[in-house]
N, C-alpha and C positions, 0 to 999 in steps of 0.2 A: 414142302415149301419151295418155290421155284430159284434157281440158281441167280446169282447177281447177271451173268451174261442173258438168261429167260428175261429178267425182271427188265434189263435195258432195251432189248428189244419193241418191247411194248409201247414205250417213251415217243413220243414226237419227235424226232430227229428232225424233219425239217422245220420246225417251228423253233427249237433250242438252237439249231445255228445260224437261224435268220436274227435271234435276238443278240447270238454272241458278235455276229457281224453288226447290228443296229448301235447295241447297249455296248457289248463290253461285257457283259453277262447272261447270265439264264438260271433259272430255279428249274432243277430235275425232279419233281416231285415224288412222294412215296417209295425211295430206290431201297431203305434199309427197314426193318421192321423193329416193333418195339421191345422186343426180346432181343435182337440182336444191337441195338442201342443200348440196352439194359447190360449186355456183355463188355462191350467198350466201355462204359463210365465204370465198370469195374475194374477196368483196366487201370483207370486214374492211380486208386489206391495203391496199387503193388511199383515196386521199382526195380524187378530182377527183368521188364521186357527194355530199359530205358538206358541208353547211352550218355545221355544227358538230361539235366533238370533247369531250366533258367527260372529264377527268380524278377519278375520284369520290375519292379521297383528299383531294382541294384543296377539296371540298364537305363533307365527312364524310357521303358517300352510300354508304361502301364504300370496297371497296378494286376497280377494274377500271378499263373505258374502254368509255364507249359513244359511238355518232357518230348523229348526225340526217341522215337522205337529203334533197337537195335534189329538189323537182321538177323533171321529171316522174320520179316512181318507176319501178322495175324493173318491167317489166309482170304478173311472177306476184304481186308486190305489192298492186296495183292490183286483180289480180283475184280476190285474196283480202279486200282490202276491201268491194267492191263486191258480191261473192255472198253472204260472211256476213251484212253488213249488211243483206240482202233477209230470208233466216230469222230476223236477231233482232230487227229494226224491230218487227213486232207485239207482241212480247213484251216491249221495251220502253217502247212507247207505253201497254201492261196496267199495267206498273211506275207510271208518270207516272198513269197513272188512279185505280189502288186508294191510292196517297199521296197523291192530289189537288194533285198539282202540275199547273199549268196546260200546259207543253211536251208537245209532240206534234210525233212524227219526221216526214219524208216517207218516199214510199216508195220514192225512189231514195237510195244513198249520193250521187250528184252532186248532187241537192237539196240535200243535208244540206251535203255541202260549200260550197254556195250562202249558204245562211244562218250557217255560220262567216264565209266572206269580208264577207258585209255586217256584221258583227258586228267588223272587223278581224282575226279569225284567219285568217293568210293561209298561215301556214308550216308544211311538211311536219311530221309526228311521228311517222312511220314512224322506228325505231332498230334497229343491230343493238349487239349487248351483247358483250362480251370479259372472263374471269375467267380468272386463273391460281391457283395452289395459294395459299391462303391469301386468295383472292378470296370478298367477299362484297356483298350487296344490303341497305340497311337498309329497314324497312317504310317503305310511303311509300303514294302517290296519282298518279295521271297526270292534274291537271287544268290544262289551257291555257288557261284561259279560263273569259269565264261559260258560252257554250254547250260543254256534252261530252254526249258519248253514253255511255250508262250501263255500258256494258259493254266490252269490249275483248280483244284476242287476243294470244298470245305462240308462235312458231312455235319449235322446239328444233331446235337444226341438229347436234347431236354426244349419242352415246347414254351415258348417265349407267350407272355401271360397267362401262364399256369404255371412252370417250374419257376419263372424269374421274369422279373421287368425290366424295361428299358433293355440295352445290350442290344440295340440293332446293329446288322452288318451295314457297314458303310462303305462305300466305295467312290473315287473323287476320279475325274478325267480332267485331266490339265491340259487343255486346248491352247495350240500355239497362237500369240497372239489377242488373245482373247480372255475371259472372265474364266474360272474354275467349274465344274458342275459337277452335283453330288446325287449319289441314289442311296435312300434308307433302305434296307430290305430285311423285311420280316419273316423267314423260309421257317416252315414248322420241323417239330420231329422228324426224324427221318431223312428228310428232304436234302438234296445237296447242289451249292450254287455253284456254278462252274462261271471263269471270271477270268480278264486277261491278267497273266503276272505281272508284264514291266508294260508292254504299250501293246496299241492296236491302230490297224489302219482306217483310216477314215477320207473317202474319195472329196475333192474338192475340186475348184476349178480348172487347177493347174495338175491333176494327177491327186493320187493318194498320197496322204502325209502321216505321220505318227502323234496319236495321243497319248499321253503320258498315264497311267492308272496306278493309283496307289488304295489299300483296301486298309479298315479297321475296324473298332469294336465301341460302339456309344457305350456310357456309364450304365451300369449295371445299378439299377433302383433297390431291386429285391430280389431276393431268392441266390440261385446258384446257376453259372451257365456253363455249358461243357460243350466243345467242338471238336471236329478231329480235320486236323489239314493234311490234304493230299496232294504234293508235289511230285510231278510225274520226271522231274531230274534228282539226283543226286548231289552231294555237298562235296566241297574240298576238307572242310573244318566245321 
């Protein structure tokens, strides 16, 4: 079995980064195999790994349950965060530069996590989500403190149209002085979608401007849908 580092080296990063620039998201196929998805899915029923469980209906976030992991994370999640960060960090810094934002991201994910800790952001943000028929997630952003990384990941643990129907991944772009644009995405089991956490730069006639992005999940019609969110920054609460 190849390591996460070895698997990511085989991906077409020029196309992935171009998609992030052009659309604010990219699907990276076949990152995690079926056995690893099954092992992570088995974690959903346990409680000892989690620092917090949220029933989404209580907060009008949607209908489903998500659970935040404790540190230390399962090894594969740490590998995913650290290795994806290395590919995404140069683009993140480019986004900050063209938008004239002072923040710059360090070369390694461990260095970035140390920046979070110095700002009081010490809690793990990796989470696993589960929905049944009728479940959904409202449009939102995953911002847990003043320091955040401008891209994040979702790993899909079930096969759409086989294990569940409906439940598409939804992204909206709120374009200044224009109507919003929506993307409806259907990754398969083991795929990872990389997408903008808060905003992305778009080049206009007078330079770059921000397009705000939010994400959510459409209503599940049948079956059960599970995914795993990997946010690169940590949380204050």
